[in-house]
Structure formats: C-alpha cells, structure tokens
N, C-alpha and C positions, 0 to 999 in steps of 0.2 A: 504494500500500500504506500502510495506517495502522498506527502503533504501537499495540498493545493488549496490556496485561498479562493481559487476560481471554481471550486466544485459547485455544480448547479447554476453557474453563472455564465458559462461560455456562450450559450445561445443568445442570452440577453446582451452579452458583450458584443457579439457579432452584429446584432441589430442596432445596438447603440453606435457602433462605429459606422454602420451603413447610414444611419440617420444623421450622424455628424457630417458625413460627406455630402449627404443630400441637402442638409440645411445650409452648408457652405455654398453649394452650387446654386440653390434657390435664392439665397441672400445675394449672391453675386449677380444673378439675373435681375433681381429687383433693383440692385444698386445701379447696374448699367441702364436699366429702364428709366431711373430717375435722373441720372447724370448725363446720359448720352442722348443726343437728338435722334429722331426717327431716321434722318438721313445717314447719320454715322452708323446706326445699327443696321440699316439696309446695306450700306457699303461694306460692313463687316461680315456680311453673309446671311443676315436674317431677312432673306428676300422671299417674296411670294412665289410659291411653286405649287403644283398639284400635290396635295397631301401634307402641306406645311402647317395647317391649323392656323393659330393666331400669330401673325407676323407683320411684315411691312411691305408696302407696295409704292412704286413711283407712278403717280397718276398723271396721265397725259391728256385725257379727254373724257367727257361724260355726255351721254345722249339719253334723254328721257324717252322711255318706251311706252307704248299704248297697251301693254299686256295687262289683262285682268285675270285674277285668280282668287280663289277662296282663302288662300294662305296669306293674302295681303290684308293688313289692318287698314282702317279708314285713312290714316295719314301716310301710308307707305306706297311706294311705286317701285317698278323695276327700271333699272338703267343699264345701258350698254357702257361698260367701262373699258377704256383703252389704257393699258399700262405699258411699261417699257418692253415687255416681252410678248404682248398679244392682247386678246380681248376676252372679257368675262362679264357675266351678269352681276350687277349689284342690286341688292334689295335693301331699301331703307326709306326713312322719312326725310323731310326737308332739313330737319335738325341734323340727321346723320350725314347728309350731303354737305352741310356747312362744316361739320367736324372733319369730313374727308378732305374737302378742298381748303380747309383752314381759312374760312372767310365767313363773315356774318351776313354777306349778301350773295344771293344766287342770281346769276344773270337770267333774264327772261328768255333768252334764246334757247332753241331746242338742243343745240350743241354747246357745251361749255369747253372751250379750248384752253388747255392748261400746259401745253408743251413747253412754253418759255418760262414757266414759274418754278420749276424744280420742286414739286410738292411730293413729299414722302409722308405716308400715313399708315396707321395701324389698321389692319383688317382681320376678320375671322372668316374661315371657310366653312360652308355648310355643304356636305356631300350628298350625293343622290340617295345613298342609303346611310342612315344613322346607326346608332347602337341598337343591338338586337334586331337588325334587319329592318328597322322602321324606315318607311319611305318619306324622305324629305322633299324629293322632287318627283311628282307623278309623271307618268309617260306623256300625259296631255300637256303638262307644263313644260316638260323638256322639248316637246315638239314646238311649243310657242317660242321657246328660246331660239330654236333653230330657224324658225320663220322670221323672228325679229332680226337675227344675224343676217339673213338673206336680204332684208330690206333696210339694214342699218346704214345711216348716212356716214358715220365715221369709218365703218368698214369699207363702204363704197369709196370714200376718200383715199383709203389705204390702197385699194385696187387701182384707182386712178394714178396714184403716185408710182405704183409698180410699173404700170404701162408706160409712164413717162421715163422711168429709170431704165427699164429693160428694152423698150422699143416694141413697136407693133409687129415687126417681122420675126421676132424670136419665137421659139417653139413653146408648146403648151407646158412642157416639163420645166422650162425656165420660169414661167409664171407661177406654176405650182410650187416650185422650190422656194420662191420668194414669199409666197403666201404662208408656207409652213414655218417660215422664220418667226412669224407673229400670228399664231393660230387663235381661233375662237374655240373655247371648250365649254360644252353645255352640261357636263355631268356634275357640276357644282356651281354654287353662286357665293358671292361675298356679302358680308354684313360689316357694319362699323360697330366695334365693341362698345357696349354701354356701361352703366354703373355696375351691373351685375358681374361683368368680367373683372373689374377692378376689386370689387368686394370679394369675389371668389379667389382671386390671385393672392390678395393680402391675407384673406382668411386661411387659405391653404398654407401660407408661410407660417402663420401663427400656430397652426395645428402641428406642422412639422417640427417647429422649435419646441413646442410643449412636449411632444412625444420624445424628442431627443433629450430634453431635460429630465423627464421621468425615467427614461431608460438608464441614463447615466446615474441618476439618484438610486435606482434599484441595484445597479451593479455595485456601487460604493457601499450600499447597505448590506448586500449579501457578502461582499469581501470582508467587511468589518465583523459581521456575525460569524463567518467561518473562522476568522482570526481569533475572535474571543472564545469560540468553542474549542479550538486547538489549545489555547492557553489554559483553559479550564482543565482539559485533559492532562496536559503536561504538569500542572500543579498537583493534580490528584495522583497521577502515575508518572513520575519523572523518567522512569525507564523507557516510556514510549517516545519521549523526545529524542533519545539517542537511537532508538530502533523502532520505527513505527510499525514494522512488520510483525512485531511481537503481539500486536492486537489480533492478527490473523492466526499466528502460530499457536497461541495459547487461549484462543477463544473458547468459552464454554458452549457457545452456540454461534453458528454462522450460516447465513443464507447469501451466497454470492450473487444469485440472480436478483434478489431483493436489495442487496448491498446493506445488510444489517448484521451486526454481531453483538454478542455479549461478552465483555471482557471483565473478569473479576466482578465488581459490583456496579458495572456501568453498561448501559445500552447505547450503542453507537450506530448512527445511520450515516452512511457516507456516499449515498447515491445522488440525491437532489440537494446537494450542499453537505456540510458536515455538522452533525448534531450530536452533542454529548449529554446523556441523561444518566445521573446516578439512580440506580434502582430504588434506593432508599428515599429518593426525592419525590416519587409519585406513587400513589396507591391505585390509581385507575387510569386506564387508557381507552379512548373511544376511537375506533377506526371508521372513517367516513370516506365517501368517494366524491370526486368532482366530475360533474357531467357538463357536456356542451352539446346543444342540439340533440339531447336525448342519448348521447353516447358517452360512456365513461372514458375520461381522459387521464385521470390520475387518482391515487389514493392518499389520504391524509390521516395522520395520527394526532389525536388531541390528548395531550398529557395533562392530567389533573394533578398539579403539583401540590405538595404538602406545605412548602414554605415560601414558594415564589408564585408569581402570576402564572396561570395556566398558559400552555404553549401549544400551538398547532404547527406541525411539521409535515411537509410534503414527503411522503415515503418513496413513492415511485410513480412513473407513468404507467398507464395501462398496457400490459403486454400479455401474451398467451400464458395462462395459468397464474397470473399475478394474484388473482383472488385466492387461489389455493395457498400461495406463499404467505399472504397476509393472514389467512386462517392458521397456518402453521406457527407463525410468529406469535399470534394471539394465544394459541394453545400453550406454547412454551412459557410465555409470561404468566399465564394463569396457573398452570399445573406445577411448574418448576419453581416459580418465584412468588406465587401467591397474589398476583395482581388481579384486580377486577377488570375484566375485558368486555367491552361492548362493541357491537357492530351496527352502524346506521346504513345498512345496504338495502 
C-alpha cells in the first residue's frame, strides 16, 4: 500500500485542471471581445464561414427582400447580405440592421451600399437543421431564398461586374468560376446577436468559474482530510509510518476489492480516499447507497461515533458483487467486533 494524499481525488483533480484550462480560455475570449475591435478579431481569423456559429463578418451591401414567412415576427424582414466572400440571407428587424451597419439611420433605398465603409460586425448563424433535427428552414422557405437570389439586385450587380471583368467572348466555365468565388448559400441564414447572446456568454463564464472554484475547493478539502487521516494513523500506530504495508500484512480482516481492512483496533478504508476509524470510537455503522436516475452508483458508511461528530464515508463505487462485499464487511463488524450494523438498501 502506498501513501497518497490524492486517494479518491484524482478524478476530481482531472476535472479541476480541465476546468482551469477552460476558464482561462473562456476568460481570454471575453477579454479579447472587450478589448479588440470587430475588425481586429475578423482579421485575426474569426471570420464568417459555413459552420462558424457566432463570429464576425465584413458587410459590403444589404438588399431588403419581399419574402414573407410565418417565422418572421411583425418587425422582422429578410435581407440579401453581401459580404467579403459571397452572399447570404439575413433575418432581422430595423434595430438589428442598425446594429449590423453600425448606424442609427437606415437609408430609404432598397440597396444599402457599404463597400467603402469597412464595416465589421458580429453575427450568428442559424442552420437549416437545428439541435435534435429541428427544422429551422423549411423547404418552402429555402426555395424562397433561392428565388430571391435569382432576382436579387446586388447579385445581379455582381454578375454585371463579372461580365465587364471577364468579357463577353469568354467561355461559360470562366463565368462560373468567377461566380463560385463569391457564392450564394441558402442552407442557413444570419441573425444579429441580441441581449440574450451576451447574457448567455457572460452567464456561461460565471458558471465555468464557479465550477472551477468548487472543484479546486473539493480537491484541497479531500487532500487535507487524507493528510489528517494518515497523521491520525501514524500517531496511533507509529510502525505504519515506516512501513505502510504492515497494515496489509498483519490485517485481521481485509477485502481488497472493497479496499477495506482491519488492523489491530482500527478500521481503515483506502479506496475512495483514506479513512481511519478506531473500532472503539463507534458503536454503530449504517450502510447506505447513493443512487442516480434510479441506478446505484456508490455505497456509503455512516459511522455513529461515541465521542466525535458522526461521519459519513464513501466506501466504494458500485461494481459487480459490491453488495455482497458490503454485507461481508457488515457481518465481520457485527459478529467479530460486536458493532451494531444496519443497512438502508
């Protein structure tokens, strides 16, 4: 047997380290979000692409569309949005458009040309299919997107520019190649993040930091408890400090699967942490089980101490024949050492 202050703590420690790294990463993202401009973040690689979720886009032009759909609220419309790398549908209200183009005034023209303004804005992507296969874009709406693209003025302007650039006598392949450089994609649309996005972002950061804090606190608490239990053992049995294996060699009772042994006048549990209990210190022990979603996940021993506060100790996780091992331990404590044993199973 090896002395380890990390007994029963390794998994918690692993998640603590994981959440520390996660909290550092998420804090850096929030810091960048607060200190760096949308343009700087866009140029650093946080650019709109298919599948990119919430990110940044360089807006070049907007065209209000006449698409009607049940998914639109009273103040929302669909817009054709031209960005640096193509065309996509935007769904939003006038307030969303003001945020997107970073202006309090929306021109009355059908097309808002922004190519010379270098506008970089945050957007979110809504895909054709959402979580659990939910349809965000119906086949009918997707068809409306395609029809709108076929009649779009800003896409038409793009085609005219290509004709001027390539020339009328060039092949169809040359035109197609140029069109594919800035395609229109109809399998998703964009929205402008609202207050909910920012509340969710900062709320998630708070949750991550709280989980990290409590995991670290739990690790420290378990290490301190293990250390105190070892010290109590070494005070009572100094020979164990020099040779911890003596506990196993000279045990009156041992169950290696359960990781429980009785050495002289002490009950020692060394599976889910290290726990030292003098047999003379308690008169009764109650074994209970911990369940999750109707399934037994672990077993707990409740020691009714004679001189100190009662203590609950996790004995083991549920494994094959763990119940039989618990029964065997209880039988030994009752028949050999005269303890009152109860089971809340």
